[in-house]
N, CA, C, O and the ligand as a Tripos MOL2 file, in Angstrom:
@<TRIPOS>MOLECULE
protein
  309   307    78     0     0
PROTEIN
NO_CHARGES

@<TRIPOS>ATOM
      1 N           3.2710   78.5480   -3.2310 N.3       1 MET1
      2 CA          4.1590   78.2890   -4.3660 C.3       1 MET1
      3 C           4.0400   79.4330   -5.3760 C.2       1 MET1
      4 O           3.0440   80.1560   -5.4100 O.2       1 MET1
      5 N           5.0570   79.5700   -6.1740 N.am      2 ARG2
      6 CA          5.0740   80.5800   -7.2350 C.3       2 ARG2
      7 C           4.5480   79.9770   -8.5350 C.2       2 ARG2
      8 O           4.6510   78.7750   -8.7740 O.2       2 ARG2
      9 N           3.9870   80.8410   -9.3540 N.am      3 ARG3
     10 CA          3.3980   80.3420  -10.6040 C.3       3 ARG3
     11 C           4.4140   79.6470  -11.5200 C.2       3 ARG3
     12 O           4.0690   78.6920  -12.2160 O.2       3 ARG3
     13 N           5.6610   80.1230  -11.5190 N.am      4 TRP4
     14 CA          6.6410   79.5270  -12.4290 C.3       4 TRP4
     15 C           6.9020   78.0690  -12.1010 C.2       4 TRP4
     16 O           7.3450   77.3060  -12.9600 O.2       4 TRP4
     17 N           6.6290   77.6760  -10.8570 N.am      5 LEU5
     18 CA          6.8340   76.2760  -10.4820 C.3       5 LEU5
     19 C           5.9790   75.3300  -11.3260 C.2       5 LEU5
     20 O           6.3230   74.1670  -11.5350 O.2       5 LEU5
     21 N           4.8710   75.8580  -11.7960 N.am      6 LEU6
     22 CA          3.9730   75.0430  -12.6090 C.3       6 LEU6
     23 C           4.6960   74.4790  -13.8420 C.2       6 LEU6
     24 O           4.3690   73.3980  -14.3300 O.2       6 LEU6
     25 N           5.6830   75.2370  -14.3300 N.am      7 ASP7
     26 CA          6.4160   74.7910  -15.5190 C.3       7 ASP7
     27 C           7.2580   73.5480  -15.2580 C.2       7 ASP7
     28 O           7.5590   72.7980  -16.1860 O.2       7 ASP7
     29 N           7.6370   73.3270  -14.0140 N.am      8 ILE8
     30 CA          8.5170   72.1830  -13.7330 C.3       8 ILE8
     31 C           7.8170   71.0610  -12.9780 C.2       8 ILE8
     32 O           8.3480   69.9550  -12.8720 O.2       8 ILE8
     33 N           6.6260   71.3420  -12.4530 N.am      9 LEU9
     34 CA          5.9160   70.2990  -11.7130 C.3       9 LEU9
     35 C           5.1390   69.4050  -12.6810 C.2       9 LEU9
     36 O           4.5430   69.8810  -13.6470 O.2       9 LEU9
     37 N           5.1580   68.1150  -12.4030 N.am     10 VAL10
     38 CA          4.3630   67.1640  -13.1920 C.3      10 VAL10
     39 C           3.6680   66.2060  -12.2380 C.2      10 VAL10
     40 O           4.0380   66.0890  -11.0700 O.2      10 VAL10
     41 N           2.6650   65.5290  -12.7530 N.am     11 CYS11
     42 CA          1.9640   64.5220  -11.9600 C.3      11 CYS11
     43 C           2.9450   63.4040  -11.5910 C.2      11 CYS11
     44 O           3.6430   62.8890  -12.4640 O.2      11 CYS11
     45 N           3.0070   63.0220  -10.3070 N.am     12 PRO12
     46 CA          3.9460   61.9640   -9.9020 C.3      12 PRO12
     47 C           3.5560   60.5870  -10.4280 C.2      12 PRO12
     48 O           4.3730   59.6660  -10.4260 O.2      12 PRO12
     49 N           2.3210   60.4450  -10.8760 N.am     13 ILE13
     50 CA          1.8630   59.1370  -11.3420 C.3      13 ILE13
     51 C           2.2150   58.9330  -12.8180 C.2      13 ILE13
     52 O           2.7910   57.9110  -13.1920 O.2      13 ILE13
     53 N           1.8660   59.9080  -13.6440 N.am     14 ASP14
     54 CA          2.0400   59.7050  -15.0830 C.3      14 ASP14
     55 C           2.9060   60.7820  -15.7580 C.2      14 ASP14
     56 O           3.0500   60.8010  -16.9800 O.2      14 ASP14
     57 N           3.4810   61.6770  -14.9360 N.am     15 LYS15
     58 CA          4.3910   62.7180  -15.4460 C.3      15 LYS15
     59 C           3.7360   63.6780  -16.4390 C.2      15 LYS15
     60 O           4.4180   64.2920  -17.2600 O.2      15 LYS15
     61 N           2.4270   63.8020  -16.3590 N.am     16 SER16
     62 CA          1.7310   64.7140  -17.2590 C.3      16 SER16
     63 C           1.7110   66.1280  -16.6930 C.2      16 SER16
     64 O           2.0040   66.3570  -15.5200 O.2      16 SER16
     65 N           1.3560   67.0680  -17.5630 N.am     17 ASP17
     66 CA          1.2710   68.4710  -17.1330 C.3      17 ASP17
     67 C           0.1240   68.6600  -16.1500 C.2      17 ASP17
     68 O          -0.8430   67.8990  -16.1240 O.2      17 ASP17
     69 N           0.2700   69.7060  -15.3420 N.am     18 LEU18
     70 CA         -0.7470   70.0240  -14.3430 C.3      18 LEU18
     71 C          -1.3870   71.3620  -14.6720 C.2      18 LEU18
     72 O          -0.7380   72.2780  -15.1770 O.2      18 LEU18
     73 N          -2.6810   71.4510  -14.3730 N.am     19 GLN19
     74 CA         -3.3820   72.7250  -14.4970 C.3      19 GLN19
     75 C          -3.5210   73.3090  -13.0980 C.2      19 GLN19
     76 O          -3.7570   72.5970  -12.1230 O.2      19 GLN19
     77 N          -3.3670   74.6200  -13.0320 N.am     20 LEU20
     78 CA         -3.4300   75.2900  -11.7350 C.3      20 LEU20
     79 C          -4.7750   75.9760  -11.5610 C.2      20 LEU20
     80 O          -5.2740   76.6480  -12.4640 O.2      20 LEU20
     81 N          -5.3460   75.7920  -10.3810 N.am     21 ARG21
     82 CA         -6.5360   76.5500  -10.0110 C.3      21 ARG21
     83 C          -6.2300   77.2240   -8.6750 C.2      21 ARG21
     84 O          -5.9720   76.5640   -7.6690 O.2      21 ARG21
     85 N          -6.2660   78.5390   -8.6960 N.am     22 VAL22
     86 CA         -5.8510   79.3100   -7.5160 C.3      22 VAL22
     87 C          -7.0610   79.6820   -6.6710 C.2      22 VAL22
     88 O          -8.0530   80.1910   -7.1940 O.2      22 VAL22
     89 N          -6.9840   79.4330   -5.3780 N.am     23 PHE23
     90 CA         -8.0380   79.8540   -4.4510 C.3      23 PHE23
     91 C          -7.6070   81.1060   -3.6980 C.2      23 PHE23
     92 O          -8.3870   82.0460   -3.5450 O.2      23 PHE23
     93 N          -6.3810   81.1160   -3.2360 N.am     24 VAL24
     94 CA         -5.8640   82.2640   -2.5010 C.3      24 VAL24
     95 C          -4.4710   82.5830   -3.0180 C.2      24 VAL24
     96 O          -3.6070   81.7100   -3.0980 O.2      24 VAL24
     97 N          -4.2640   83.8660   -3.3710 N.am     25 GLU25
     98 CA         -2.9460   84.2860   -3.8380 C.3      25 GLU25
     99 C          -2.5780   85.5610   -3.0990 C.2      25 GLU25
    100 O          -3.4030   86.4620   -2.9440 O.2      25 GLU25
    101 N          -1.3500   85.6280   -2.6510 N.am     26 CYS26
    102 CA         -0.9340   86.7480   -1.8250 C.3      26 CYS26
    103 C           0.4990   87.1260   -2.1920 C.2      26 CYS26
    104 O           1.4120   86.3280   -1.9820 O.2      26 CYS26
    105 N           0.7150   88.3130   -2.7310 N.am     27 ASP27
    106 CA          2.0510   88.7650   -3.1350 C.3      27 ASP27
    107 C           2.7450   87.7690   -4.0600 C.2      27 ASP27
    108 O           3.8770   87.3640   -3.7950 O.2      27 ASP27
    109 N           2.0730   87.3690   -5.1500 N.am     28 ASP28
    110 CA          2.6320   86.4290   -6.1320 C.3      28 ASP28
    111 C           2.8730   85.0270   -5.5860 C.2      28 ASP28
    112 O           3.4660   84.1900   -6.2670 O.2      28 ASP28
    113 N           2.4260   84.7710   -4.3820 N.am     29 GLU29
    114 CA          2.5970   83.4500   -3.7820 C.3      29 GLU29
    115 C           1.2120   82.8020   -3.7020 C.2      29 GLU29
    116 O           0.2900   83.3530   -3.0990 O.2      29 GLU29
    117 N           1.0830   81.6320   -4.3140 N.am     30 ILE30
    118 CA         -0.1950   80.9290   -4.2340 C.3      30 ILE30
    119 C          -0.1990   80.1300   -2.9430 C.2      30 ILE30
    120 O           0.5790   79.1910   -2.7760 O.2      30 ILE30
    121 N          -1.0810   80.5110   -2.0360 N.am     31 THR31
    122 CA         -1.0710   79.8440   -0.7310 C.3      31 THR31
    123 C          -2.0860   78.7130   -0.6510 C.2      31 THR31
    124 O          -1.8860   77.7460    0.0830 O.2      31 THR31
    125 N          -3.1790   78.8340   -1.4090 N.am     32 GLU32
    126 CA         -4.1870   77.7730   -1.4190 C.3      32 GLU32
    127 C          -4.6490   77.5820   -2.8580 C.2      32 GLU32
    128 O          -4.9400   78.5470   -3.5640 O.2      32 GLU32
    129 N          -4.7100   76.3330   -3.2770 N.am     33 GLY33
    130 CA         -5.1770   76.0480   -4.6200 C.3      33 GLY33
    131 C          -5.0790   74.5640   -4.8950 C.2      33 GLY33
    132 O          -4.7780   73.7680   -4.0060 O.2      33 GLY33
    133 N          -5.3370   74.2070   -6.1390 N.am     34 VAL34
    134 CA         -5.1640   72.8040   -6.5130 C.3      34 VAL34
    135 C          -4.4260   72.7200   -7.8400 C.2      34 VAL34
    136 O          -4.4920   73.6240   -8.6720 O.2      34 VAL34
    137 N          -3.7290   71.6180   -8.0100 N.am     35 LEU35
    138 CA         -3.0990   71.2650   -9.2700 C.3      35 LEU35
    139 C          -3.8660   70.0570   -9.8010 C.2      35 LEU35
    140 O          -4.0670   69.0700   -9.0930 O.2      35 LEU35
    141 N          -4.2830   70.1540  -11.0460 N.am     36 ILE36
    142 CA         -5.1030   69.0900  -11.6220 C.3      36 ILE36
    143 C          -4.3250   68.4510  -12.7690 C.2      36 ILE36
    144 O          -3.8870   69.1360  -13.6930 O.2      36 ILE36
    145 N          -4.1590   67.1440  -12.6990 N.am     37 CYS37
    146 CA         -3.4280   66.4430  -13.7540 C.3      37 CYS37
    147 C          -4.2610   66.4120  -15.0280 C.2      37 CYS37
    148 O          -5.4450   66.0750  -15.0000 O.2      37 CYS37
    149 N          -3.6310   66.7660  -16.1460 N.am     38 SER38
    150 CA         -4.3540   66.8040  -17.4080 C.3      38 SER38
    151 C          -4.6660   65.4010  -17.9220 C.2      38 SER38
    152 O          -5.5520   65.2320  -18.7610 O.2      38 SER38
    153 N          -3.9540   64.4050  -17.4330 N.am     39 ALA39
    154 CA         -4.1720   63.0380  -17.9120 C.3      39 ALA39
    155 C          -5.0790   62.2370  -16.9710 C.2      39 ALA39
    156 O          -6.1460   61.7860  -17.3860 O.2      39 ALA39
    157 N          -4.6700   62.0570  -15.7150 N.am     40 CYS40
    158 CA         -5.4330   61.1770  -14.8200 C.3      40 CYS40
    159 C          -6.4610   61.9330  -13.9880 C.2      40 CYS40
    160 O          -7.2590   61.3230  -13.2770 O.2      40 CYS40
    161 N          -6.4440   63.2520  -14.0750 N.am     41 LYS41
    162 CA         -7.4220   64.1060  -13.3750 C.3      41 LYS41
    163 C          -7.3040   64.0550  -11.8500 C.2      41 LYS41
    164 O          -8.2180   64.4720  -11.1380 O.2      41 LYS41
    165 N          -6.1910   63.5520  -11.3600 N.am     42 ARG42
    166 CA         -5.9960   63.6090   -9.9110 C.3      42 ARG42
    167 C          -5.8710   65.0660   -9.4850 C.2      42 ARG42
    168 O          -5.3760   65.9100  -10.2320 O.2      42 ARG42
    169 N          -6.3260   65.3370   -8.2800 N.am     43 LEU43
    170 CA         -6.2100   66.6730   -7.7040 C.3      43 LEU43
    171 C          -5.1200   66.6660   -6.6490 C.2      43 LEU43
    172 O          -5.0960   65.8150   -5.7610 O.2      43 LEU43
    173 N          -4.2260   67.6230   -6.7630 N.am     44 TYR44
    174 CA         -3.1700   67.7600   -5.7650 C.3      44 TYR44
    175 C          -3.3430   69.1030   -5.0770 C.2      44 TYR44
    176 O          -3.3240   70.1420   -5.7370 O.2      44 TYR44
    177 N          -3.5110   69.0970   -3.7640 N.am     45 PRO45
    178 CA         -3.7470   70.3680   -3.0720 C.3      45 PRO45
    179 C          -2.4730   71.1950   -2.8920 C.2      45 PRO45
    180 O          -1.3720   70.6580   -2.7710 O.2      45 PRO45
    181 N          -2.6540   72.4950   -2.8780 N.am     46 ILE46
    182 CA         -1.5820   73.4060   -2.4500 C.3      46 ILE46
    183 C          -2.0310   73.9140   -1.0840 C.2      46 ILE46
    184 O          -3.0040   74.6610   -0.9770 O.2      46 ILE46
    185 N          -1.3190   73.5040   -0.0540 N.am     47 ILE47
    186 CA         -1.7230   73.8230    1.3130 C.3      47 ILE47
    187 C          -0.6510   74.6990    1.9530 C.2      47 ILE47
    188 O           0.5140   74.3080    2.0310 O.2      47 ILE47
    189 N          -1.0410   75.8660    2.4020 N.am     48 LYS48
    190 CA         -0.1100   76.8220    3.0110 C.3      48 LYS48
    191 C           1.0950   77.0660    2.0990 C.2      48 LYS48
    192 O           2.2270   77.1790    2.5680 O.2      48 LYS48
    193 N           0.8370   77.1450    0.7920 N.am     49 GLY49
    194 CA          1.8930   77.4690   -0.1510 C.3      49 GLY49
    195 C           2.7090   76.2880   -0.6230 C.2      49 GLY49
    196 O           3.5930   76.4470   -1.4650 O.2      49 GLY49
    197 N           2.4310   75.0950   -0.0940 N.am     50 ILE50
    198 CA          3.2160   73.9160   -0.4530 C.3      50 ILE50
    199 C           2.3990   73.0000   -1.3580 C.2      50 ILE50
    200 O           1.3550   72.4990   -0.9380 O.2      50 ILE50
    201 N           2.8540   72.7670   -2.6030 N.am     51 PRO51
    202 CA          2.1490   71.8070   -3.4410 C.3      51 PRO51
    203 C           2.3990   70.3800   -2.9530 C.2      51 PRO51
    204 O           3.5470   69.9490   -2.8430 O.2      51 PRO51
    205 N           1.3270   69.6540   -2.6630 N.am     52 VAL52
    206 CA          1.4520   68.2920   -2.1400 C.3      52 VAL52
    207 C           1.3220   67.3100   -3.2910 C.2      52 VAL52
    208 O           0.2280   66.8680   -3.6400 O.2      52 VAL52
    209 N           2.4740   66.9810   -3.8730 N.am     53 LEU53
    210 CA          2.5010   66.1100   -5.0540 C.3      53 LEU53
    211 C           3.0850   64.7670   -4.6530 C.2      53 LEU53
    212 O           4.2760   64.5090   -4.8250 O.2      53 LEU53
    213 N           2.2270   63.9260   -4.1200 N.am     54 LEU54
    214 CA          2.6860   62.6280   -3.6490 C.3      54 LEU54
    215 C           1.8870   61.5260   -4.3210 C.2      54 LEU54
    216 O           0.7110   61.7120   -4.6350 O.2      54 LEU54
    217 N           2.5190   60.3760   -4.5450 N.am     55 PRO55
    218 CA          1.7480   59.2420   -5.0610 C.3      55 PRO55
    219 C           0.6930   58.8240   -4.0430 C.2      55 PRO55
    220 O           0.7980   59.1320   -2.8550 O.2      55 PRO55
    221 N          -0.3090   58.1280   -4.5210 N.am     56 ASP56
    222 CA         -1.4810   57.8170   -3.6950 C.3      56 ASP56
    223 C          -1.1210   57.2480   -2.3240 C.2      56 ASP56
    224 O          -1.7140   57.6320   -1.3160 O.2      56 ASP56
    225 N          -0.1610   56.3420   -2.2860 N.am     57 GLU57
    226 CA          0.1110   55.6350   -1.0290 C.3      57 GLU57
    227 C           0.7570   56.5230    0.0310 C.2      57 GLU57
    228 O           0.7700   56.1750    1.2120 O.2      57 GLU57
    229 N           1.2920   57.6630   -0.3860 N.am     58 LEU58
    230 CA          1.9440   58.5420    0.5840 C.3      58 LEU58
    231 C           1.0980   59.7570    0.9490 C.2      58 LEU58
    232 O           1.5170   60.5960    1.7460 O.2      58 LEU58
    233 N          -0.0810   59.8460    0.3710 N.am     59 ARG59
    234 CA         -0.8950   61.0320    0.6230 C.3      59 ARG59
    235 C          -1.5680   60.9460    1.9870 C.2      59 ARG59
    236 O          -1.9990   59.8760    2.4160 O.2      59 ARG59
    237 N          -1.6480   62.0790    2.6510 N.am     60 ASP60
    238 CA         -2.2440   62.1350    3.9800 C.3      60 ASP60
    239 C          -3.7380   62.4280    3.8380 C.2      60 ASP60
    240 O          -4.1490   63.5740    3.6560 O.2      60 ASP60
    241 N          -4.5310   61.3740    3.9230 N.am     61 LYS61
    242 CA         -5.9650   61.4960    3.6410 C.3      61 LYS61
    243 C          -6.6750   62.4990    4.5560 C.2      61 LYS61
    244 O          -7.5430   63.2490    4.1090 O.2      61 LYS61
    245 N          -6.3010   62.5080    5.8340 N.am     62 SER62
    246 CA         -7.0300   63.3720    6.7670 C.3      62 SER62
    247 C          -6.7710   64.8440    6.4650 C.2      62 SER62
    248 O          -7.6870   65.6630    6.5360 O.2      62 SER62
    249 N          -5.5300   65.1830    6.1290 N.am     63 VAL63
    250 CA         -5.2010   66.5620    5.7720 C.3      63 VAL63
    251 C          -5.9400   66.9520    4.4990 C.2      63 VAL63
    252 O          -6.4950   68.0470    4.4080 O.2      63 VAL63
    253 N          -5.9460   66.0520    3.5150 N.am     64 GLU64
    254 CA         -6.5730   66.3670    2.2420 C.3      64 GLU64
    255 C          -8.0850   66.4610    2.3550 C.2      64 GLU64
    256 O          -8.7080   67.3020    1.7060 O.2      64 GLU64
    257 N          -8.6770   65.6040    3.1720 N.am     65 GLN65
    258 CA        -10.1320   65.6620    3.3360 C.3      65 GLN65
    259 C         -10.5490   67.0100    3.8890 C.2      65 GLN65
    260 O         -11.5260   67.6030    3.4310 O.2      65 GLN65
    261 N          -9.8180   67.4870    4.8590 N.am     66 GLU66
    262 CA        -10.1310   68.7720    5.4680 C.3      66 GLU66
    263 C          -9.9970   69.8810    4.4230 C.2      66 GLU66
    264 O         -10.8300   70.7840    4.3480 O.2      66 GLU66
    265 N          -8.9390   69.7980    3.6210 N.am     67 PHE67
    266 CA         -8.7000   70.7910    2.5790 C.3      67 PHE67
    267 C          -9.8150   70.7700    1.5390 C.2      67 PHE67
    268 O         -10.3780   71.8120    1.2030 O.2      67 PHE67
    269 N         -10.1290   69.5850    1.0350 N.am     68 PHE68
    270 CA        -11.1290   69.5020   -0.0310 C.3      68 PHE68
    271 C         -12.5310   69.8430    0.4750 C.2      68 PHE68
    272 O         -13.3680   70.3330   -0.2830 O.2      68 PHE68
    273 N         -12.7810   69.5830    1.7520 N.am     69 LYS69
    274 CA        -14.0680   69.9580    2.3280 C.3      69 LYS69
    275 C         -14.1950   71.4830    2.3550 C.2      69 LYS69
    276 O         -15.2420   72.0460    2.0370 O.2      69 LYS69
    277 N         -13.1000   72.1260    2.7430 N.am     70 ARG70
    278 CA        -13.1020   73.5820    2.8500 C.3      70 ARG70
    279 C         -13.3260   74.2530    1.4990 C.2      70 ARG70
    280 O         -13.9640   75.3030    1.4170 O.2      70 ARG70
    281 N         -12.7930   73.6350    0.4330 N.am     71 TRP71
    282 CA        -12.8450   74.2640   -0.8880 C.3      71 TRP71
    283 C         -13.7960   73.5630   -1.8410 C.2      71 TRP71
    284 O         -13.7220   73.7890   -3.0490 O.2      71 TRP71
    285 N         -14.6800   72.7260   -1.3390 N.am     72 LYS72
    286 CA        -15.4610   71.8900   -2.2460 C.3      72 LYS72
    287 C         -16.2790   72.7100   -3.2590 C.2      72 LYS72
    288 O         -16.5050   72.2700   -4.3860 O.2      72 LYS72
    289 N         -16.7100   73.8840   -2.8470 N.am     73 ASP73
    290 CA        -17.4950   74.7200   -3.7670 C.3      73 ASP73
    291 C         -16.6550   75.2210   -4.9420 C.2      73 ASP73
    292 O         -17.1980   75.5920   -5.9820 O.2      73 ASP73
    293 N         -15.3450   75.2320   -4.7760 N.am     74 ARG74
    294 CA        -14.4570   75.7450   -5.8220 C.3      74 ARG74
    295 C         -13.8860   74.6170   -6.6730 C.2      74 ARG74
    296 O         -13.1220   74.8570   -7.6080 O.2      74 ARG74
    297 N         -14.2590   73.3980   -6.3450 N.am     75 LEU75
    298 CA        -13.6360   72.2410   -6.9890 C.3      75 LEU75
    299 C         -14.5090   71.6130   -8.0500 C.2      75 LEU75
    300 O         -14.1840   70.5430   -8.5630 O.2      75 LEU75
    301 N         -15.5880   72.2430   -8.3830 N.am     76 VAL76
    302 CA        -16.4520   71.7030   -9.4320 C.3      76 VAL76
    303 C         -15.7020   71.7980  -10.7520 C.2      76 VAL76
    304 O         -15.3250   72.8870  -11.1860 O.2      76 VAL76
    305 N         -15.4910   70.6630  -11.3790 N.am     77 LEU77
    306 CA        -14.6450   70.6520  -12.5750 C.3      77 LEU77
    307 C         -15.4370   71.0150  -13.8300 C.2      77 LEU77
    308 O         -14.8760   71.0530  -14.9250 O.2      77 LEU77
    309 ZN         -1.7240   62.1920  -13.5460 Zn       78 ZN78
@<TRIPOS>BOND
     1     1     2 1
     2     2     3 1
     3     3     4 2
     4     3     5 am
     5     5     6 1
     6     6     7 1
     7     7     8 2
     8     7     9 am
     9     9    10 1
    10    10    11 1
    11    11    12 2
    12    11    13 am
    13    13    14 1
    14    14    15 1
    15    15    16 2
    16    15    17 am
    17    17    18 1
    18    18    19 1
    19    19    20 2
    20    19    21 am
    21    21    22 1
    22    22    23 1
    23    23    24 2
    24    23    25 am
    25    25    26 1
    26    26    27 1
    27    27    28 2
    28    27    29 am
    29    29    30 1
    30    30    31 1
    31    31    32 2
    32    31    33 am
    33    33    34 1
    34    34    35 1
    35    35    36 2
    36    35    37 am
    37    37    38 1
    38    38    39 1
    39    39    40 2
    40    39    41 am
    41    41    42 1
    42    42    43 1
    43    43    44 2
    44    43    45 am
    45    45    46 1
    46    46    47 1
    47    47    48 2
    48    47    49 am
    49    49    50 1
    50    50    51 1
    51    51    52 2
    52    51    53 am
    53    53    54 1
    54    54    55 1
    55    55    56 2
    56    55    57 am
    57    57    58 1
    58    58    59 1
    59    59    60 2
    60    59    61 am
    61    61    62 1
    62    62    63 1
    63    63    64 2
    64    63    65 am
    65    65    66 1
    66    66    67 1
    67    67    68 2
    68    67    69 am
    69    69    70 1
    70    70    71 1
    71    71    72 2
    72    71    73 am
    73    73    74 1
    74    74    75 1
    75    75    76 2
    76    75    77 am
    77    77    78 1
    78    78    79 1
    79    79    80 2
    80    79    81 am
    81    81    82 1
    82    82    83 1
    83    83    84 2
    84    83    85 am
    85    85    86 1
    86    86    87 1
    87    87    88 2
    88    87    89 am
    89    89    90 1
    90    90    91 1
    91    91    92 2
    92    91    93 am
    93    93    94 1
    94    94    95 1
    95    95    96 2
    96    95    97 am
    97    97    98 1
    98    98    99 1
    99    99   100 2
   100    99   101 am
   101   101   102 1
   102   102   103 1
   103   103   104 2
   104   103   105 am
   105   105   106 1
   106   106   107 1
   107   107   108 2
   108   107   109 am
   109   109   110 1
   110   110   111 1
   111   111   112 2
   112   111   113 am
   113   113   114 1
   114   114   115 1
   115   115   116 2
   116   115   117 am
   117   117   118 1
   118   118   119 1
   119   119   120 2
   120   119   121 am
   121   121   122 1
   122   122   123 1
   123   123   124 2
   124   123   125 am
   125   125   126 1
   126   126   127 1
   127   127   128 2
   128   127   129 am
   129   129   130 1
   130   130   131 1
   131   131   132 2
   132   131   133 am
   133   133   134 1
   134   134   135 1
   135   135   136 2
   136   135   137 am
   137   137   138 1
   138   138   139 1
   139   139   140 2
   140   139   141 am
   141   141   142 1
   142   142   143 1
   143   143   144 2
   144   143   145 am
   145   145   146 1
   146   146   147 1
   147   147   148 2
   148   147   149 am
   149   149   150 1
   150   150   151 1
   151   151   152 2
   152   151   153 am
   153   153   154 1
   154   154   155 1
   155   155   156 2
   156   155   157 am
   157   157   158 1
   158   158   159 1
   159   159   160 2
   160   159   161 am
   161   161   162 1
   162   162   163 1
   163   163   164 2
   164   163   165 am
   165   165   166 1
   166   166   167 1
   167   167   168 2
   168   167   169 am
   169   169   170 1
   170   170   171 1
   171   171   172 2
   172   171   173 am
   173   173   174 1
   174   174   175 1
   175   175   176 2
   176   175   177 am
   177   177   178 1
   178   178   179 1
   179   179   180 2
   180   179   181 am
   181   181   182 1
   182   182   183 1
   183   183   184 2
   184   183   185 am
   185   185   186 1
   186   186   187 1
   187   187   188 2
   188   187   189 am
   189   189   190 1
   190   190   191 1
   191   191   192 2
   192   191   193 am
   193   193   194 1
   194   194   195 1
   195   195   196 2
   196   195   197 am
   197   197   198 1
   198   198   199 1
   199   199   200 2
   200   199   201 am
   201   201   202 1
   202   202   203 1
   203   203   204 2
   204   203   205 am
   205   205   206 1
   206   206   207 1
   207   207   208 2
   208   207   209 am
   209   209   210 1
   210   210   211 1
   211   211   212 2
   212   211   213 am
   213   213   214 1
   214   214   215 1
   215   215   216 2
   216   215   217 am
   217   217   218 1
   218   218   219 1
   219   219   220 2
   220   219   221 am
   221   221   222 1
   222   222   223 1
   223   223   224 2
   224   223   225 am
   225   225   226 1
   226   226   227 1
   227   227   228 2
   228   227   229 am
   229   229   230 1
   230   230   231 1
   231   231   232 2
   232   231   233 am
   233   233   234 1
   234   234   235 1
   235   235   236 2
   236   235   237 am
   237   237   238 1
   238   238   239 1
   239   239   240 2
   240   239   241 am
   241   241   242 1
   242   242   243 1
   243   243   244 2
   244   243   245 am
   245   245   246 1
   246   246   247 1
   247   247   248 2
   248   247   249 am
   249   249   250 1
   250   250   251 1
   251   251   252 2
   252   251   253 am
   253   253   254 1
   254   254   255 1
   255   255   256 2
   256   255   257 am
   257   257   258 1
   258   258   259 1
   259   259   260 2
   260   259   261 am
   261   261   262 1
   262   262   263 1
   263   263   264 2
   264   263   265 am
   265   265   266 1
   266   266   267 1
   267   267   268 2
   268   267   269 am
   269   269   270 1
   270   270   271 1
   271   271   272 2
   272   271   273 am
   273   273   274 1
   274   274   275 1
   275   275   276 2
   276   275   277 am
   277   277   278 1
   278   278   279 1
   279   279   280 2
   280   279   281 am
   281   281   282 1
   282   282   283 1
   283   283   284 2
   284   283   285 am
   285   285   286 1
   286   286   287 1
   287   287   288 2
   288   287   289 am
   289   289   290 1
   290   290   291 1
   291   291   292 2
   292   291   293 am
   293   293   294 1
   294   294   295 1
   295   295   296 2
   296   295   297 am
   297   297   298 1
   298   298   299 1
   299   299   300 2
   300   299   301 am
   301   301   302 1
   302   302   303 1
   303   303   304 2
   304   303   305 am
   305   305   306 1
   306   306   307 1
   307   307   308 2
@<TRIPOS>SUBSTRUCTURE
     1 MET1         2 RESIDUE 1 A MET
     2 ARG2         6 RESIDUE 1 A ARG
     3 ARG3        10 RESIDUE 1 A ARG
     4 TRP4        14 RESIDUE 1 A TRP
     5 LEU5        18 RESIDUE 1 A LEU
     6 LEU6        22 RESIDUE 1 A LEU
     7 ASP7        26 RESIDUE 1 A ASP
     8 ILE8        30 RESIDUE 1 A ILE
     9 LEU9        34 RESIDUE 1 A LEU
    10 VAL10       38 RESIDUE 1 A VAL
    11 CYS11       42 RESIDUE 1 A CYS
    12 PRO12       46 RESIDUE 1 A PRO
    13 ILE13       50 RESIDUE 1 A ILE
    14 ASP14       54 RESIDUE 1 A ASP
    15 LYS15       58 RESIDUE 1 A LYS
    16 SER16       62 RESIDUE 1 A SER
    17 ASP17       66 RESIDUE 1 A ASP
    18 LEU18       70 RESIDUE 1 A LEU
    19 GLN19       74 RESIDUE 1 A GLN
    20 LEU20       78 RESIDUE 1 A LEU
    21 ARG21       82 RESIDUE 1 A ARG
    22 VAL22       86 RESIDUE 1 A VAL
    23 PHE23       90 RESIDUE 1 A PHE
    24 VAL24       94 RESIDUE 1 A VAL
    25 GLU25       98 RESIDUE 1 A GLU
    26 CYS26      102 RESIDUE 1 A CYS
    27 ASP27      106 RESIDUE 1 A ASP
    28 ASP28      110 RESIDUE 1 A ASP
    29 GLU29      114 RESIDUE 1 A GLU
    30 ILE30      118 RESIDUE 1 A ILE
    31 THR31      122 RESIDUE 1 A THR
    32 GLU32      126 RESIDUE 1 A GLU
    33 GLY33      130 RESIDUE 1 A GLY
    34 VAL34      134 RESIDUE 1 A VAL
    35 LEU35      138 RESIDUE 1 A LEU
    36 ILE36      142 RESIDUE 1 A ILE
    37 CYS37      146 RESIDUE 1 A CYS
    38 SER38      150 RESIDUE 1 A SER
    39 ALA39      154 RESIDUE 1 A ALA
    40 CYS40      158 RESIDUE 1 A CYS
    41 LYS41      162 RESIDUE 1 A LYS
    42 ARG42      166 RESIDUE 1 A ARG
    43 LEU43      170 RESIDUE 1 A LEU
    44 TYR44      174 RESIDUE 1 A TYR
    45 PRO45      178 RESIDUE 1 A PRO
    46 ILE46      182 RESIDUE 1 A ILE
    47 ILE47      186 RESIDUE 1 A ILE
    48 LYS48      190 RESIDUE 1 A LYS
    49 GLY49      194 RESIDUE 1 A GLY
    50 ILE50      198 RESIDUE 1 A ILE
    51 PRO51      202 RESIDUE 1 A PRO
    52 VAL52      206 RESIDUE 1 A VAL
    53 LEU53      210 RESIDUE 1 A LEU
    54 LEU54      214 RESIDUE 1 A LEU
    55 PRO55      218 RESIDUE 1 A PRO
    56 ASP56      222 RESIDUE 1 A ASP
    57 GLU57      226 RESIDUE 1 A GLU
    58 LEU58      230 RESIDUE 1 A LEU
    59 ARG59      234 RESIDUE 1 A ARG
    60 ASP60      238 RESIDUE 1 A ASP
    61 LYS61      242 RESIDUE 1 A LYS
    62 SER62      246 RESIDUE 1 A SER
    63 VAL63      250 RESIDUE 1 A VAL
    64 GLU64      254 RESIDUE 1 A GLU
    65 GLN65      258 RESIDUE 1 A GLN
    66 GLU66      262 RESIDUE 1 A GLU
    67 PHE67      266 RESIDUE 1 A PHE
    68 PHE68      270 RESIDUE 1 A PHE
    69 LYS69      274 RESIDUE 1 A LYS
    70 ARG70      278 RESIDUE 1 A ARG
    71 TRP71      282 RESIDUE 1 A TRP
    72 LYS72      286 RESIDUE 1 A LYS
    73 ASP73      290 RESIDUE 1 A ASP
    74 ARG74      294 RESIDUE 1 A ARG
    75 LEU75      298 RESIDUE 1 A LEU
    76 VAL76      302 RESIDUE 1 A VAL
    77 LEU77      306 RESIDUE 1 A LEU
    78 ZN78       309 GROUP 0 **** ****
């Protein structure tokens, strides 16, 4: 995803602003990172450039577990 997208993305639960934490950036494209809700503190992964902003019931736990395991050292808040 591109950084400007941050201006229009909001938390799907409470519509609050998101903070971006970049793990991998390549040619202005953020390919791996997380979006952190400023209100509920939920973490939304950016996987292969796609921000996964889904409500809890639609989130793919197995994909996210693998992602968060890979980046756990970078996720200390
Ligand atoms: Zn939220």
